[in-house]
N, C-alpha and C positions, 0 to 999 in steps of 0.2 A: 600461621607461622608466613615466613616471609624469602621468597627463594629468589636468591639474584637473576637476571634475565641472560638469556641465553644467547650462544654466538650473533644469532642475528641481530638480537638486542643492544649489541657492545656500540659504546659510540667510534666514527670513524676515526682514524690516528688522525692527530696534527689538529683535531677541530675544540682542542682547548680542553678545558680541563673536563678529567672523565668523568662519564654522565650515563651511569647504567639506561634513566630513561628515559634516553634517545633524544627527539625533535620534542616531546610533548612538553618538555617543562622548560627546558634552556633557552636563554630569551638572546644571549650574549653573539652568538652566531648563527640562527634560528634556520634550520633543514625548512627546504619547501615542499614537504610533503610528510604525513605521519606516520608513514613505513620508512624504515629505514632503509638506508643508502641500498644496504646488501639486497636486501628482500627487491627492492626497483631494477636493482643493473642483474639479479640471477634471473629475474622471472621471464626476458627472453621478450619479453614486450614492451613498444617503444609506442601507446598509441595517442593518437595526435588528441589535442585537448579545443575543440570549437568554440563559440562564445558563452555558452552554458556549463564548457568542462567536460561534454558528455564523449564517449569514444565512439569513434568511425567520425565525427568532425573533421574536413578540411585542417591538417596543423598550419601552423601561421608562419606567414612566411618571413615574418622579422627576429624569426627562432635564434637568430646568428649566436654561436660561444658555446649554445648549449652540449652536452657531454654527448654523443649517441652510440656509444661503444655498445656491443650487443656481447654478449658472453658467448662462449664457443655451445653447441648444439649440445645435449643432454647434461651441460652442467647443473648443479643441485643450487634450486631460484635461494635455498632459504641458508646457504653457506657460503656462495661465490663472494669475491672482493668486487666492488669496482673499479674501472682507472680512472685516474685524472691525469692530467695534462701537469705535464712539473712545473710550469710556469707558474700555477692558478696557483696563488696563497692558501686558500682555503677549499679541503675537500670536500664539502660539499657540493653535489651539481646543482647548476641552475635549474630551474625548470621554465620549459617553453611559456612564453607571453602570451596571456589567453588575445582571443582575438578580441581585437578592439581597445587595448591596452598600450597606452606609448610608451615605445621602447628608452628603458629606464628609468622606468617608473618601477620595478619589480627590485632594484637595485636599493631605492631607495625607500623602500615599503618595509626593509628587514628593518623590525627594532620589536619595542616589545608586544604590540599589535597583533606579530606576527604569531608571537606564541598565545596569545587568550586568542586572539578571532574580532576583537575589537578597532574600530575604526578603519578597516580594509575595505579598498576600493570596492565599486558593486562589480560582481563578476569576477572577484579576484581570489586563486584556488587555494584552501583553506585545509589541511590537515583532512585526509577520509575523502576530500569535497569532488573525486572524480570517482568516474566508475569502473575505472583504468586499475588507481589505487587499492577499492575496492576488493575487484578480482581479484589482484595480485597477494593482498592480507589473504582471505577469503582461503586462496589455494595453500598459501604457506599456513595455515592457521589447521585449516583438517590433516593435510597431511602429516603436520607435527602429533596433530591428535591420535590419528589413525597410527602411530608408530606404537602408540601403548599397547599393551597386552593385557594387564591385571586393571584391577578396577585405579587404584592410587597414580599407574602412570597415566592414565588419561585422564580425569583429572587432574592432577600436574601439568597435563601439555592443554590444555584448555585455559589455565590460568597464565602458565609461563606465554601461551601465543596471545593471551589478548591483553597481558599488562607486559610496558608501557604504550603496546600500541596502535590498542582500539580501544582505551579505557585505561583510570589511573588507578581502581580499583576492582575487584570481583570478589564475591560470596556463591561458596555450590551447597548447596543443602541438596543431600538423595534421599530417598525412602528408606527408615529405618523399623525391619529390615526391607532389604530388596528382594522383588521376588522373582523368579524361578522361572521363563520358559513362561511353561503355560500355567501355571499355579495360579490357584487364584489367592488374593492376598486375606488374610483374618485378621477382625479390629477394623481400630479408627487408621486412617491413614497419619503415618507422623513423620515427618518431617526432620534429619540431623543436621548441621553444621558441618559438612565434611571438608572443606579448605576455605580459606580467605586468604585472599594476595594482594599487592598494592607493589605500588612505587616507593621503592626504598631511597631510606637517607641522602641527598645528595655527595659527593664525595668531592674536595678542593685539589687542588692541583698537585698539594703535596701526596694526595692518595688518602686521607685521613676526611674525616668526617666536615662539610661544609657545618658554618656556625649557625645558632640557631635566630640569630638575629641578622647575618646575612641572607640566610634563605628558610623561613618560618616555614612548619610544617603542619599542615590545617589540622585541628585537632577535632576537626570531625573525622579523619582516614588515619588517624596513628594507631589505634589498636581496635579493630574489627570485631574481632573475636570477643573481645572484652564487654562492648556495648550492645550486642546481640544475643538473641536466647539460645540456646543450641541445640535447643529442642522442639520442634511445633508440632501443634497438634491440629492439623485442617479442620476444622467445624463444615458438615454435611451443610449443603444451602450459603456455607458462609462466602465471603467476597474475595477470599484467597482459593477456594474452591471452584467458583465460578471464573476466575479470574487462568488457573491453573486448566479447568474443561476446556475455556478457549484455543488454548494451544499454541498461538501466536504471542509473539510477547509484542508490551506494553509498555509506552513511559511510562513513570513513576507518577510524573504528574494528570495524567488521567483520570476522573472520579474511582476507577475501579480499583486501579491502581492503589489510589491513596487508601480505599478502605480496606486495600489486601495487606498494607505494608504493616502495619500493626500485629498483624496477627502472626507475619512471618516473619519479623526482626524482636518482636517480644517490645516492652516495654524500656524505654529510648534507644531503641533501634533506628528511632527515626530521624534521629537528630546526625546518623552518615550519610543522609540520603539529602543530597545539593539541590537547590529550588531550580524552577526551569525544565527542560528536557534535558540534564545530566544524570541520568539512571536509566536503566532498560531492565524491566521484569519480564526471564525468559524461563514458559516453563520446560522441561527436557523431559522430553516425552519420546518411548519408545519405541516397541514395534507393537506392541497391545494395548498400555498405560503409561499415563504421566507417572515418571519415576523422580521427578524431584525439579529446581530451580535452580534459576544463576541469575543473578544481581549485580549489573556489570553498574562501574559510578565513573564519573565524571568530576574533578575540583570545580567548583564557583568560577574559579582564573580560567579555565578554561571553557573553548566553543561549548555548547551543547553539540546534541545528539541530534542529526539530519533524520528523515525519515526514511532513506536509501536506510542507515545503520539499522535500522529495526530487520533488514531484508539478509545484515551480515550476522548480525545475531540471530536471525532465526539459523542461520546456515549451519553457526558453530552451536548452537542448541542441537538441534538434530544430530548432526556427526558424534558430538559428546554423547549425545544418549542411545542410541544406535551402538558406538562403541563400548558404553556404559553395562548396556543390554547382551552383547559379545565376551566383553570381560566378566561378569556375573555366571554366565554360560558356561564358560572356561576352568572359572574358578569351582563347579559344583560339580563341573567332568572329574578335574584331575582329583575334587575331593572323595568322589565316588571310588576311581584308579585306588587311591591310596588308603582307600578303606578295605575294598574287595582283595590286594595284597597283603595287608596288613592278617585282616583275617582269614586270608587265604594261609599266610605261613604263623607259624608258633611265635607268641608275643613274648616268650619267658622259654630258654631250655631247664627242661627239668637237672636235678643234682643228684645222679641214680650213683649209688654205694662204688666207689673202684675203680669210678672214670672222671675223667673233666673236660667240658665242654666248651666250644664257640664259636661262633659260624659269622658268615655275612650272607649280604645280599645286594648287587647291585642290577639296577633294569639297564636297559639296554642302550635307552635318551630320556634324557627327565622330560621330555615328550610323550613318550610312551612308556609309564611306569606301571603297566603290569604284564605280567610276562607267563611262562609254562615251570617255568622252574622251579622248584621248593626242595624243602630239605627237613629231618626229622628225628628228633629221639624220642623214644616211645617205650620207659618203663617197663619190664617184663616182670614175670613170677622167678626165684631165685635169684636177685640183685643183677640180673642179666639186663642187657639194655638194646631193643634196638635199634640199629645208625640207619635213615633212609637219604637218598636222592634222589630228586629225578629231574624230568628234563620232557616237557608236552612240544611238539614241533607246533611252534611259530613264537608272537610274542605279543597276544592282542589282548581283550577281552575275552573273547571265544577259550583264547588256551588256560587263562585266569581259571575258566569256570570248569574245565575240562580237569584242571592239577586239583582243584577243591574236590573233585570228585573222586581222582585217584588217589588223593592223601585220604581223604576222609574211609574208605576202603582200604587201605594199608593200616591205618589205626584200626579200625575193629580188624580184621586179619592177623592183626599181633595180637592185640586182645584174644584171640584164642591161643597164641601158645603155638600155630604153625609154623614149621619148616619154612628157614627164605626161597626155597624152589619153590612149596607150592601157594605160600604170600603171591610172587613172580603170575604165578600161573593164575591164578583167582585175579590177579592185576588186570591178565590180559585177558580176561572174558569180561572183564565188567570195561576195559577200553572198545571191544565191540561190540556190548550192550548200545554202548553212546553212540558210537557209527562206526560206518568202515573207514573213512577216513582219519579218527580218531590214532595218531599215533604219538610214542613215551617210550624214552628210557627210563631207566630204574635200577640201582643199586641197592638192594637190602641185605645186611651184612647185623649178628649177632653177637653179641662180646659177654662172655659170662668171666665177669670177675676171679673166682674164686678157682675153674682151670686153668684160667690164666688163656682162654682158646678164644678164637673168633671163626667164624662163619657167614661164607658172603656166597650170594648169588645175584646173578649179572643178565642184565633184558640190554645188551648193546650200548650201554654205556663206556663211558669211557676208564681204564682201572684203576683201582684206590694208590696213591702214594706209602708208603710207611717207612717214615723217622725213625730211625732206631738212635737209643741215649748216646752210642758213641759219636754220632752222625753223619753212619753212613746213611743215604736214603735208597730205597728200591721200590721197584712200581710191581706191584702185586701181583702175579698168573693167574688171574683169572677164567676161567671160561664165557669168553663175548657176547654169548647168546644174541634171539634174534630182539630187535625191541617190542616195547610193547603196543598190542593191536594187531602183530602178523595173524596172531593166530594158527592154532594145528604147530605148534613147539614144545621141544621140550628144557627146561632149564635146569643146572646143574650146579650145584653147590662144594664148595669146596674149604674142608677146615685149616685154619693155619695157626701157629702161635701168634700169642700177642703179651710178648714180654712186657712187665711194670719199667714203666718208664718211657714206651716207643709214642709214637704219635702220630694216628691212621687220619691221612686230610682225602675227604671224599668232597667231588666239586661237578660243574657242569660242564658241558666243551664249552660253552661262553669263557671259559677260565685259559684256553690254551691253546683256539682256534680261533683264526680270524681269515678277513683275506689276504694279509700279507704274509701266514706261513699252514702248515697245516698242522693237525692234530697231534700226530707223534712228537712234530720238533718243537710245540708248545709242549708237554707232557714231557719230554727232554730237557726242556729248561725248565719246568716247574722243581723237576726233580733234581739239579743244579742249584736250582734258590734256596730248596730248604735244604741241602749239605752246606752249604754256604752258609745259612742262616746258625745253621746250629752247630757248626765251629766257631762262630762269636758267645758262644756261654763256655765254652770247655764242654770234653766227655765226660763230663762228670753230671752235669749241670745241662738235663733239654730247656729249649728256650722258652721266653713265657708264653702263653697260646696265645693270649690276647696279641701282642707282639709278633706272633708267627704269622698272624692271619691275616695283620697288616702289612707287613713285608711279602706275600704272598701277592698280596696285590698290587702289589708298585711295581710287580715285571710287568705289568701291560703298559704297553706303549700307546702312541699317536696311531688309532687305526685299527687299534683291539679290541675295540670294544663294539662288537658287530652282534654282539646276542645276550641276554640277560646270563648274571654268572651268581650261581648258591654256592656257597663252600660250609659247610661243618669239618670239624675236626673234633680230633677226639683224643686227648691224654691218657692213655693207661695206665693206673694208678695199682690197679690189682688188687686181692684180699690176700693177705699172708696165709698160709696152712694152718700155721697156728693160731691163727683169729678163727676157725673155721670149728663148729663141733657138731657132727652129724651122725645121727644114728635110726635105726630101723625098729618098727612097735608092734606086734604081732596086735589084732585086732580084740584084743580080750577085755577083762573086767579088771586087769591088773596094771594096764599098761599105762593108766593114770599118774598113779604110782609110781611106778619105775622112769615116768618121764618125771616127775619129782626130783627125782633121787639125779640122775644125769644129770639136770640141769643144775643142781644146787655145788655139783661136783666142779662141772664147766668154770660159774662163777665163783669159786675160788680158787680154782687156778690161774682164770686171770685177776682175782684180786678183786671182786666186784660185789664181797658180799653181800653191801648195804641193800642191794638187789635182791636178794635172795626169797623172802617175802614174798613181793609183787610176781617176781616171775615165776615163783613157785604156783602162786592162784592161778594167774593168765593158763601159762602152760598146762592146767589141771584142768582147766575148762575147758582150752581146745583141743586138747585130747579125747576129753569124754565126750565132746559133739563128733568128736569123727571116729569112734572104733566104736560107737553106738550105729551107724551105718555103713562103713567099711567091711568088705570083705576080702581083702588083701592086705598088708603090713604097712604100717600109718608111717608117713616117717617127719623125724625133728632135727632140726637143724637151730644153730646158735651160730651168729655171726657177728662179731665185735671189731667194730669199723668206732665214728665217733659218736654211734647210736649206738645200742643193744637191740640187734633184731631176731626174731623167733617167726620158723616157720613149719608149719604142719601141714603136709599134705597127705590124699586120700584119693581113692579112687572113685569117691561120688562126684559126679558134674554138678549136684544142683548147691548154689552158693548159698549160706546163711544170710540171712535178716536181722536186723536188728528192730526188736520189739518190746512191749510193756507190756511187763508180765503183770497177772491180775493177785489180788492179795490170796488167791485158794490155789493158785499155782504153785507144782511142787520143783517144776524147773523152768526154764526160759531167761534164766536170766547171768547165762557166761555170757552174750556179747552185750549188757547192760555191764558187767563188769570191768569185760575188755575197754569198753567207749569210755570208762569213766577215768583209770587207770591209764593206759595206755598215751602216748605221745601221739601215734596215729597207727592208724590199720586198715584194712581192708581184706578182700578177699579176690583171686582171678581164679576165673575157667582155666585148665589147660584140658589138651587133646586128650590124657590116659584120668582126669578130674579135677583137681581143683587145690590151690594151696590159700590160708588162709594163712596171715601175720599180723607181727604188731611189732612196736617200736617202743624202748624207752629211754628215756636219757638217762648217760652212764654217771649224773651229778655234778 
């Protein structure tokens, strides 16, 4: 993939035709350094060149006319613009003439040989020939590489920093898969071509691409990825393994590199490598092992690399490899955080009878994706559902771990069908066992769609908001209670009406509290937001649940995201009394027959006679198992919703288990029939016994 150069690679204003390749390819108005003028002007350095061009030598005495403007301290050397004299027709600054060069020879020597490096007088500075140039380039390039956070940004930073300033093209190979931290890679060492970059085609003065006849493109650099192998398996003891083990960059005309290139680039890959010292193979070594390699290429018509350029390549490779190591570690940490948070929260919400659910979760920041907020919806016997929302102090990995333990405890306690206040009491004990400073708030509610009632207990959590069908929003008066983990406190539950069409909103304090507003101000704003949203749909139609959650989150303004946010919305549809049939059966031998007759009458009243045979058979089997061990009346309930649900309750806590009956057994086939004929079935233990239920499709 070809990328356009960035700001410090753009041509200077007034330098003639737009050339993204900078000073390395154009010859019409050649610059005097391989580095762009921006980088030279913004570096803040003006080293003097001695006879050999080394930094620190005495400056020339005959360098009159050179632009010595120095940018303001603290300016960005990569983005600062050079200042030029208004009388100077060309914006490129003349370089100081090296000592021993006659004045005026520099202007006379500006020509094609300036671009190719051919025919230059001895001692004449050429691109990247001076130590000051290299230092400024390495400084700018490493800063650019260090700006990247993820893997692609770092690799792109390396490519953009080197092309066209240091090389005409680059190939970057990385280990596949990349090892993370101290883990030891298994299997052979495989390198994958991660990215290629090269100087794009030149544009003419009209903004289009130059004609191929005027600016021929060397065929060996046209499509790097098309002529190189994507995967390379490094053979143990091979030439490429030896070069990578040596860590130091090498010219590709060296014997070791010549033997390693065919293994790295594949068949035909050597065609892109120019002759002479115009290519460098640089291993990328992280903190513990080699993680890849980079190949820097220059065109045949360009000056070759010099020995000092190996040091530049080594610096680029070292900074890139360390950045890649950090990016891989950061990516693994982000992956762990995401997976931890995802497993701590419900992957999908259940679809219990008589209630619709929607949820949202927002971390405090993208860099801190885990936190202590959680929500849950747990189906309970009797078509009820438990709605839970909680908030552990802090938003870190520790908070997420504690949250996971408390959520698991709440699910276990809900399975025992304990009252809400008892659930909070056991959660308080669990938090104290986890540590003395483990504090959390929690709100636990149980909704019954048959009775249209909801029971709520609170442990220091913000109160829920109930949005009625007519558009009125009210903050429910629930005893606040003490946070979980305080210990030695009682929790109180209240039972409230939950009319059909109403919406209950449970949330954590991150939604209503921030540095800019207190919690009660935020709750009032939330109530007003819900009422305003309900007005948009009219008094007879509640707002869509998903859209309502989005509207609630839109109330967050700048500076309001100080904490994690968990949001759980429940729309109460309820179950009409006409869709419920309920009976008590004495635990006697005649109970199964009576249950069949009652079920047949209810199905006839609902117009579901086609289900009579299946329902009578399954009800008879389940009731027979119940009255065999029960000492108190058995309950039988039929619910007509989108499915037909049958529930049989007794006072025996032992749950039935599905087993395969032997041919000689007289019983043990009841649950086998239920499992074959029912859409779903299950058994739930209650504090007073158990409930066995099954569902059938209504056809």
